[in-house]
N, C-alpha and C positions, 0 to 999 in steps of 0.2 A: 498572070500577075501573082496569084497565090503561090505558084510553084517557085517563083523568084523570092518571094517573102520567106517561104519555108527553107529554101537553100541558104538564104542569108542568115536566118536564125540558127540553122545547123552549123554553119561556119563559125559564127560568133561563139556558140557553146563549146565547140571543139577546140577553138584557138585560145580560149581563156584558161589560165592556170587556176586550179582550185585553191581554196583556202585550207592549208594543211595544219595539222596539230601533231606535234611530236614531243613525247615526254622523255626525260632523261632520268634513269634510275640505276640503282645498284642492288643486287640480290646476293645474299650470303648463302652459298652452297657448301660451306665448310661445316665442321662439327662443333666449332666453338665460336663464341662471339668475336666480332671484329669491330675495330674502332676506325672511323673515317674522320680525318682532320683536314679541313680546307685551309690552305696556306695563307690566303688573303684575309681570313677572319680568325682572330686568335681564340675566340670562344666557341668554336664550331666543332666540337667533338660529338660525333653521332655514334651511338652504340647500335650495332646491327646484329640481332640475334640470329642463330642458325635458321635457315629456311624462311627468312623474312626478306621483304623488299622495301626499299625506301625510295620514293620519288623525290628528286631534288628540284627539278624545274620542268616547265612545259613551254615549248616554243610554238608560236603561231606565226604564220606568214602566208605568202602567196607562192605556190609551187607544189612540189610533190614531196611528201615526208620521206619516202624511201630514198630519193635522190639526195636530200639534205643529210640523211643518216650516213650515206656512203662517203661524204666529204671527210677528208682527213682531219680537219680542225674540229669537227664534232666528236670524232672518236678519240682524239688526243686530249680533249678538254679535261677529262677526269684524271689522267696521268699527269698533266701539266699543272693542275691546280689543287691536287689533294694527295694525301698520304694515307694508305690503309695499313693498319697495325693490328697485331694480335698478341695477347699475353701468353708467353710460354710457361713461365713460372711466376712466383711472387716478385722476383726481381728482374725478369727478363722480358723485354718487348721486342718483337720481330716485325719487320716490314713484310707485308704480304705482296708477293710479286706474281702469283698465278691468278689468271683471270682471262675471260674472253668476252668480246662484244657479240651480242645477238640482236637481231631486229625482229620484232613481233608486230604484225599488222599488215595493212595494205599500202597502197600508194598515197592515199590522202591522210589517213590517221594511222599512227604507228607509235611504237615504243622501243627506244633503244635502251637495252639493259646490259650493264656490266656484271657478269656472273663471277663472283669471287669464289675461288676454289681453295682446297687445302694445299 
C-alpha cells in the first residue's frame, strides 16, 4: 500500500507544471546612451546608459520559462511595441536596429534579455 502511495505522489509531482517566473529586459551594450520609446504610451521614454540593464516586466504562470521564452510572440513583443533610438549629433536621431535576444536561467526561472549593440 505504501508503494502505491509513493508511486501516486511521484506521478503527481512529475506531471504537474511548475510555477514559472520570466522577466523581460533590455541591456545597452553600445558605447552611448540609447532611448527606448513604447508606442502605446506617449510619455514612456526611457534612457538606458551604456552597460546598464532595465527590467520592463516579469511574467508568472504555470509551465516552463524556457519554453515561454522560445515562443515567437514573446521575442517579437519588444520590436512590435517599442522603438530604440540613439542621438548621433545635436540634430540627428537614428533608430537602433542591431540587437539580439538571449535567455539566461533555467527551465523554471529565467530572464529574456534584448542586448542592444552598436
